[in-house]
N, C-alpha and C positions, 0 to 999 in steps of 0.2 A: 549525400556522400562526403561533400566538401565539408559540410557542418560536422559530420562524424569524426572526420580527420582532424579538423581544425580545432574541434572544441572538446577534446578529451581532458584537457587541463586548461584552465584560463590563466591568464598571467597573473591574476591576483593570488591563484593558489600556489605560484612559485615563489621560492624564497629569493631574496636579493642575490645570494650567491648563485642560484640557479639561473635567474635572469641574466645575470652578467657572464656566466659561463655559455649560456646559448648564444648569446649575442656575439661573444668573442669567436665562437665556432662558426656563426654565420659570416663574420668579416673574413676570419681566416679562409674559409672555404671560397669566398668570392675573390679575395686578393690572390689566391692561389689560381683560380681556373680562369677569371674575368681577363686578366692580362693576355693570357695567352688565347683566348677567344678575340680579344680585340685586335691583337696581332694578325689573326687570321682574316678578320673583317677588313683591317686596313689593306692587307695584300689583295683581298678581293677587290676593295675600293680603287686600288691603283690599277688593276686590271680595267676596272670600269673608267677609271680617268683616260686610260689609253684608247678606249673604244668609243665612249660615249662623247667625251669632250670634244667637240669639232675643231678643225683647224682655226686658227686665229684668236684661241683662247687659251694660248701658251701661259700666259701670264696668271690666268685664274688656276689653270692646273697646277702650276708651281706653287702658289700660295696656298691653296687648298690642301696639296699633298703634304707640303710642309708643316702645316698647322696639325694635320691628322698624325703624321708621323711623330711630332713633337709630344703629343698626348700619349700615343701608344708606347713611345721610349720611355716615357716617365712610368707608364705601368709596368713595362718590362724591367726597370730598374727596381722596382719594389717586388718583383715576382722571382727574380735570380736568386737572391740570397734566401729566399724562403725553400726554393727547390734544392739549393745546394747544401745548406745547412740542416734542412728538415727539423727534427727534434731538437737540434741545438740552436735552432734559430731564436734569437730574442729580440723582438721589436724594440726600437727606440722610441716609438711613438705610443700613445694610449690607443686603445680600440676605438674610441669616440673620435679621434683625430683620423684614424685611417678611414672611418666611415665617412665623415664629410669629405676627405680627401676623394675618396671613389665616388661619391655624390657628384662632387664637382666635375670629375673626369667624365662621368656618364652624361650630364649635362652638355658639356662641350662637345663630346663626340655626337650626341643626338643633334645639337645645332648646327655643327658641320654637315651632317646627312641632309639636314633640311635646307641649308645654304646651297647644297651642291643641286639639290631638287629644284629649288626655286630659280637657280641659275640657269640650269639646263633644260628644263621642260619647255620654254617658251622657243629653243633655238635648235632642238633636234628632230629628227624625223620619227616617224611612228615606231619603226622597228627598234631604234636606241631608246625610245620612251619604253617601250615594252621590257627591255633589259634592264634598263634603270629602275623602273618600278618593282620588277622581280627581285632585283639585288636587293633594294630597300626591305622589301618584306622579309626576305631571308635573314638581312642583318637585324632587323627589328626582332624576329623571332629568335634567332640564335642568341642574340644578346640577352632576352629575357630569360632563356632557359640558363645560361651562365650566370645571370646575376639573381636566380629565384631564391636562393637561400636568405638574400636579404630582401624582404617584401617591398618595402618602401623604395629601395634603390631600382629593383626590377620594374616596378610601377612607374616610376618617375622616367626610366629609360622608354619604356612604351609610350607613355603620354607625350613627352618631347617629340618623339616621332611622329606619332598619330596626329597630334593637334598641329605640329608645325607643317605636315604634309597636306592636312586639310585646309590651313590656312592658304597654302599654295594653290591647290587645285580647286577649291570652292568658288573662287572669284571667277574661273574660267567660263562658268556657267553652260558648258555644253552637256549634252546627254552622257557621253562617254566619262566625262569627268564626275558628273553626277552619280553615275553606277559606281565609279571607281571610288568616290567618297563613302558611299553605302558600304561597300566591300570593306574598306578601311575601318569603318566604325564597328563592323562585325568582327573583323579580324583582331581589332584592338581589344574587344570585350573578351574574346576567347583567350588571348594571350593574358588577360589580366587573371581570368579564372583558372587559367593554367599555372600561372605564377604562384597565386594563391594555394593552390592544391600541393605543389612542389614545394613551397615554404612550409606549409602545415606538416607535410610528409617528412621533411627534413628536421623539423622541430620535434615531431613525435618520436623520431628515431633517437634524438639526443636525449629526450627525457626518458625513453626505454633504457638507454646506456647509463643513464644516472641511476634508475631504479635497480638494474642488474649490479652496478657497482656497489650501491648500498646495501643490496641483498648478499653480495659477495662478501662485503665488509661484516655485515651482520653474522653470516654463517661463519666466517673466519673467526669471529669473536666467540661465537658458540662453540666452535670446534676446540679453539684454544681453552676455552673454559672447560669442554668436556674432557679433553686429554690432560689438563692439569688437575682435574679432580677425580680421575679414575685411573686404574691401571690399564685402560685401553688406549689405542691410538688409532688414527684413520690413515689409510694408505690410497694413494690414488697415481695411476699410471695414465700417460697419454696413448695415442695410437701407434706410437713407435715402441710402447714398452717401457719408457723411461719414467721413473718416479716425478710426479709433477706436485704431489703434496709431500713435503718433508718437514714435519714438525720437529720441534726441540725435543719433544717427548719420545719420538722415534728414535732421534739421534742419541737421547740418553740411555735409552734401554738396549739400544744395538751396539753402543759404544763406537759408533761411526759419525764422523762430523757432517753437519748439515750440507756443507759444500761438496763433500763426497757422495752422499746420498742422492743429490740431484743429478748426477750422471750415471747412476746404477738403474738397471731395470729390476724388477721383482725378483727375477731369478737369479739375477747378479747379486741382489741383497742377500738372498737365501745362500748362495754359494759362499759369499763372504763370511756367513755365520756357521759355516761347516755343517750345513743340514744334512748333505749327502754323505757323512762320515760314518754314519750308523746304518743299520738294516731298517729300523723305524722311519729314519730320516728319508731314505731313499724310496721308501713305499709312499710317504707322503708327498714327496716331489713328484713322483708318477702321478699320483692323484691330481695334484695342482696342474702339472704340465697338460695333462689330458684335458682337463675342465678349461684351460686357457687356449688350447688349440681348438676346441669344439665352441668356444664361446658359451660355455654353460656356467652357471652359478655354482660356487661351491661353499660348503658352509661348515665352519668348525673344524678345519682340518689341523691336526695336533701335529707340530714338527718339533724336533728337539733341536736347539740352537745353543751356539757357544758364543756368549756375547760378554766382551770385557773379561775373558779368561774364566767364565764361570758358565757351567751347564745349566740351561734353562729349558722351559717348554712354553712354546707358543701355540694360540689357537688362531688361525687365519680363515676369515670369510671373505669372499670376494664375488662381485656383480658386474657383468659388462655393461658398459654404457653405451646405447644405441639409440639414434635418432629416429623419428616417426618413419624416415625414408631408409631406415637400415643401414644408416652410414654408422659405422664403428668409431667411437671416440675414445676408447680406452676402457680401463677398469677401475673399479672404486670398491673400497672394502674395509673392513676394520681388523684389528689384531688385539689379543690380549695376551697378557702374560699369566698363563695358568700353572705355573710352577707349583704353587702352594696347593691348589686343587688337585693337580695331577699327583702328587707326592701324597696327598691325604687319601685319594683314590686307590693308589697303589698300596698304602699302608692298609686300607680296608680290606683290599683283595688279599694282601698278606695274611692279615688276621683271620680273613674267612678261610684261608688254606692252611692254617696254623693252629695247632693244639694251644690253647690258652695257658694250660700249666706247664708243660715241658718245652713248649717252643719246636717241637717236632711237627712234621707235616701231620695233618689230621686223616681220618677216615675218607673224607671226600678227596682230598688230594691223593692219597694211597690209590684210590680207585682210578683217578685220572691218569697216575703216572704208571699204573698197571696196564692200562688200555693202549697207552702210547708205546709201551715196551713191546706189547704183543704185536701192535700195529706195524713196527719198525723191526720186528724179528728177522735176522738173516737165517739163511738155511744152515749154517754151521754154528748156529748159536742156540741157546736154550735159556729160559727165565724160570728162575726157582722163586715161588711164593711161599714164605714162611709165615707163620703166626705163633709168636712167642708170648706165653702168659706166665706169670709169676705165680709160683706156687705158694699157697697158704698166705696170700697177701692179706686177706681178710683178717688173720689173726694179728697182724700189724695195726690195723685200723682199731681193732676191737680192744686190744691190750695197751696200746700206746696214744691211741687218737687218731682221728683223721688229720690234723695238721701234720703230726709226723709221717703220717702215710702219704701224704702229698710231697712232702720234702724227699721222702724217699722215691717216689716216682720220678721226681726231678733228678735226683741223682742216677738212677737207673737210665733215664733217658740219655742223659750226658754221657754215661759211659758206654751205651749201646752206640750212640752217635759217634763217639770217637772210634770205635771198633769196625764202623761200616763205611770206611772209605770207598767212595765210589758205588756204595749201595744205598738205594732208598729206604730209609727206616722211619716208620710213622707210628704214631699212638692212634689206635683204632677203637679203644675201649678203655674201660677204667684202668686195669692192670694189663692191658693186652696191646701189644706191639706188631705191626706189620713190616716184613723185610721183602724187597724185591731186588734178586741179585741175578745179574746178566752176564753169562759165563759161556764158554765154548761147550759143545757138546761132550767132549771128554771129561769134564771136571765132575766131581763127585758132590751133590748137593749135602749129603750127610755131613761130610768133613767140614765143609765151609760154614754150615750152620751150627754146627756144635762149638765153632769158634765163639759164638755169641754167649754161649752157656759158660764158657771158659772165663769171659770177660765179666760174668757177674759172680765169680767165686770168692774174690776178695770181698771182705766183710765193710758194710757201709756204716758210717757213722752220722747219726742225726740226732741233734739236740742231745748229745751227750750219750746216745743209746748206741751200743753195737749192735748190728743187725746183719744176720747172715740171711741171705734170700738166694733162693734158686728158681729156676725157670724150667719150663718145658716148651718144646717147639715142634709144631706141625707143618709139613710142607708137602706141596705138590709141584710139578714142573710142567711147562710148556715147551713144546707140543707133545710131549710124552702122554700126559695125562688129560690134557684139554687145551683148546686154542681160546676158551671164553673165560674172561676175567672172573665173572661171578662163578662160574663152577670150579675155576683154581681156588678161590677163597673158600668155598665151601668143602673142597676136597682137603685143603690144609687144616681147615676146622676139625674134620672128621680125624686127620692124622693127629692133631693136638689131643682130642679127646682120647684117642688111643694111648698116646704118649702118657697122659696124665693117670689114665686107668692101669698102665703098666707099671706105675710106681713114681711117676713125676721125675723131674730133672734129667731129662732125656730128650732125644730127637726122635720124631715119628715120621715116618715116610707113607705117604699115601698109597694105598694099593685098592685095586677093585673090590678085594675082600672086606674092606671097611664099610660096611653098610650100618654103622652103629644107631643111626637115627632111626632107621627102619626097625632095626632089631628091637630097639627100645620100645617102639610103638607096638610091635607085635607083642612083646614081653608084658607090657603095661596093659595091653587088652586083654590078655589071657589072666594077668594077676588082679586087675581091676575087678572083674566079675566076681572072682571067687572072695576078693577082699570086702566086697559089699555084702555077699551073702554072709560071711564070716564076721561082719561087723568090726573091722579092723580099724574103722576110722573114729575119731574123737574130735571134740570141739575144744579150742581155746577162746578165751573172750577178752577183748580188749575194751577197756572203758572208755565211753564218750561223756565228757564233762563240760559243764558250763565254763566258758572262758572267763566269765567274769569273777566267779568265786569259787571253782573247781568242784562244785556239786556233782556227784554221779548221777547222770540221767538214764544211762542204759549201758549195753555192751554190744560190740559186735563179734558175731560168731564167725570164727577162723578155722578151717578145716586142716587137720593133720592126719596123715596116714601112719599108722604104727605097724610099719612093714616089718615082717617077722625076720628079714635078712638084712635090710638097709637102714633100719631104725626108723625114727621119726622124720617123715618126709612132709615138706610144705606143698602146697598145690602146684608151684612151678614144676614139680616132678611129674605130675599125672593129669592136671586139670585139663590142658590142652587135649590130651588123648582121649579123656573122658568126654569132652566136647565133640571132637571129631566122630567117636565111635556111637554117640547117643547114650553112653552109660551116665552122662550127666543127670538124666532124668531121674532113674532110681536112686542115684546117689544124692542128688538134691533133695528127693524126698525124705531120705533117711536123715539128712542133716537138718531138714526142717522139723521132723519128729522130735530128734535130739534136743536142738535148741528150745523148742516149746515146752518139753518135758522138764528140762534143767531150769529154764527161766521161772517155771511155775512156782518154784521154791524160793524165788528171791522176794524181796519187799515188793508190795504192790505198786510202788511209784516207779519201778525199774522196768525198761523195756529191753528187747533184745532185736538186733537187726540181724536178717540172714540174706546172704547173697543169693540172688536167682540169675541165672544164666538165660540167654536168649532162648536156647532150646527148650528149657524148662517152661518159660512163659508161653510158648506158642503150643505147647504139648496138649494132647487131649486130656480134659478133665483136671487141669492144673488148680483153678479155682477151688473145685470140690476137695481136692486133696489138701489144700491149705486149710480150709475149714474143718476139714476131718481132723487134721493135726492139732488145731486149737481145741476141738471138742475133747478129744481124747486126753489131752494134757491138762485141760481145765484153764488154760491161759487166756485171758481175756482179749479179744480183738485189739483193742487200743493198747496193748502192751507188745505188739508184734509189728516190726518194720521190715519191708521187703526192699532190699537194695538192689537196683537194676543199673544197666548200662544203656544209654540213649539209641545205641545200634540195635539193641534188643526189642525196642518198642515203636520203631519205626513202621512196623506192620499194624495195619489198623486192628487186626485181632489181638494183638498184644496191649494195645491201648484199651480197647473195650474191656479185656479182662482185669485190668488194673482199676479201671473206673468202677466195675463190679465189686472188687475186693476192698477198695478204698471206701466204699459205701457202707461196708460193715464196721469201720473203725480202723482198719489197718492203715498205718502210714506207709507212704513210698518215699525212699529216698534215691537219688539220682547220683551215681558214682561217676568219678573221675571227669567231672564237668570242666570243659575247656579244651580237652586233649584230643577229642576225634571230631565227631561230626556235630559237636554241640554247636547250636545256633539259637538265638533269641526266639526265633520264629517257632522252632520245633519245641522249644522249651515250654512255649505258652500252651501248646496242645496237650502235653503229658501231664497226668494227675499226680504231681510231685509235691511233697510237703518238706522235704529236706534236700538242699542242695549241697553236695560234698566237693570240696576243693581238693584237686589232685595235689599228691605230695611233691610233685615235680615243682609246683609254684611255691610250696612251702620251702622246699630246699634252697630256691633261688631268693627267697624274701631276704631283702636289705633294708636298712635304714634308708629313707628317702626313694626307695624303688619298690613300693607296694601296690603299684597302680592296677595290676591284673587282679591281685586278691581283693582289693577295695572295690573295683568294677563287679566281680562276682558277688561279693556281698551285697552291693546296692541292687544288683539284678534280683537276687533271692528275696531282698525286702521289697522290691516293686512288685513282685509276683506273689508277696504273701507267703514266703518260705522261709524255713530257718536255713542258716548257713552252717557247715561242719567243715573243719579243716583236719586233714588226715596227716601223719607223717610228721607231727610236731616233736622235735627232738632236742630244741634248746629254749632256755628261758627267754632269749632274745626274740625268737620265733613267736612264743607265746604272748610277750609283750606287744609285738607289732600286730598280731592278729586282733588283740584287745582294741588296740587303736584303729584297726581297720572295721572294727564293729562286728567281728565274727562271733557268733553265738555259742557254738560248740566246738570242742577240739578233741582229737584223740592222737595218740603216738606214744613213743618211747619215753618222752620227758614226762608224761603223765603216769603211764605203766606199760610194760610189756604185755604181750599175750598172756592170760592166765589159764591154767587147767580150771576145769568146771568145779573141782574140789576147793579151789582157793578163792573162789568169787566172794563166798559168804565173809570169809575172813577179811577179804579186801574191803568189802562193803562196811564192816564194822570200823576197820582203821580209817576209812575216808570220813566216816560221820563226825560232823563239828569241825572240819577244817575249813579256814575261810578261804584260802586260795592255795592252789598247787604250786609249791615253790621248789619241789624236787620230784623224784620218781616216786609216786604215792605207795606203790606196793613194797618198796624199799628193797627190792631183790631184783637183779637183772639176771635173766638166764638167755644163754645163746641158743634160742629155739629156731633161729633161722626163718623169719617170717618177712623175708624181702618181697616175696610175692603173696604175702599175707596167708 
């Protein structure tokens, strides 16, 4: 154990500075403690002189006592200024001088003790001998402990006493003195071992303090470097709550001097920074106070501060410092200025809640505000939900272009916003706006909402164009019509439809009698059946061309209903009802037969693509009907493509049917890839030849932002498929698609959907063209194919 304590670091491992520092601490310890111990020892000796020295030896008593007192007084002289001045004490002599002075003092005191023993043992009785020897042993041990920090001086103290006493008692030759000599040797060895242990322990403690100081210095340098190179800083409080680590970085960022920080607590600092002046600040303070009280760590608590007259946002994290014995030492943590990050996140949230074109709240925010308004509705209040839709806005886009249409929407939004003080006004669709009006039960919603129609009566001037725009509004109210947000919006939509059907430019109030959607479904159900029987449907064809050179590869068949009353209707007016009622199966068969028959008249290199619904695909005998249509029309199977959606082929039966048809030479195209359930894994199991890129990705295509399209094209190539982009409307989109490697394209930029009678003429005009640089058919007709 002694070896363990004493051998942790050899003197050769210490630097000169460390050796000098250890030696100085040893001398300081001895010169501080030893004089006081010696004084106590001399007082003990004085009592011994009074009892042990027999009468007739007064002269010896006087001389010996005076000599001992002089030595001790010299020690006291050295000791007094050290005690009084403490840290301010500056010695006049070197440490080495103090060492030798102390060594001389130790030797003199030891010799005085030996002289006392040599003079008194022969002349005193047994009881006095016992007191004398016991006192010598105590003085010898006490002095060894007091001097133990300087090993050499302590050992000299022990040896002077033991050797001197042995020299006095060994010549006596009696048994008792022989035993006493043996005990003295054992006692001496024990004291020497104890001194060495105490010396090693003191030395180890000094070295540990050196290491700790060096570590603190290193950590301090690292912390200074950390705080100097980042926007973060460290904070540290002691067990009284006062800041114990106050860096220049914290002073700079808080605007408080370091001297002031040193007397503040963490809570005091936050109070100085006016954290509690805002609601969010008070909430953050409550969280921090709770964790401080329960000694629980807290992490990244964001607090608003006012530092140097500027509003900032800080993030604070803290950890309690507790010893292994559960003694609380204080808190330590890190702070960060997160103002830029916080403002950026708030901007992102604001953008997520705002319509990018008009700056109004978007549909999501509209829904959130409506739920909040309904949740806080008081008994004397009502909430009106209005849906405002611009009348004939599509004609603005069609005649003046989308840029003008966008600017018009911005102007409309600004005017509505000005007219809606205290009202939530949001853009919830293309040319559709939502209104949330909170009013008393007595107010009439019609008059209030009509105010917004009046606000739009003044003409708008956009890019030199004078535009007269009108709108229709449908509205419902809570709690009269419903307490549910979705139901209210749906009811307002129904009222809007009624207002538009009644002639537009008016306000429509919801009533239970408005079941337009259900009525339309019933009407469509009744009319669709007879329309299929009367063959009121015809096909329009939109070319699909090679992106590289514009060569026509085929046409997609797009269904139109020649309604005897409503005119030419696109699928969006009836296809949902057809799918819901099952009429899609006979309607799809009719479409397939028409497409095959008409495509049989085209050049042999041209194919036709026919859309197949999920209901068709899983219907009984679908494959046979497809083959029958080919046989009846005489169209080769290689010139027919079936276009499916992924959701319609998830069922194993659908995949098997496609595999069987594909084996006959029919190609399979997957529509709207990337917008629904599409995944790479499911795509691999489908028998697909052509991968169609949804028009939503084409609309958003921008220079430097074509990663989605490029990825889909790469997926198609990796799986051995062709890629086809639909909804191409500009030359820029075509250029970017070419750059992405897309093989086939279709859309208004290539050609609008054509009646069957114009396909042959279109093919003649397209022959020999190198690249499509304009609308190939040369004619644009507003045939309403937004839902194809």
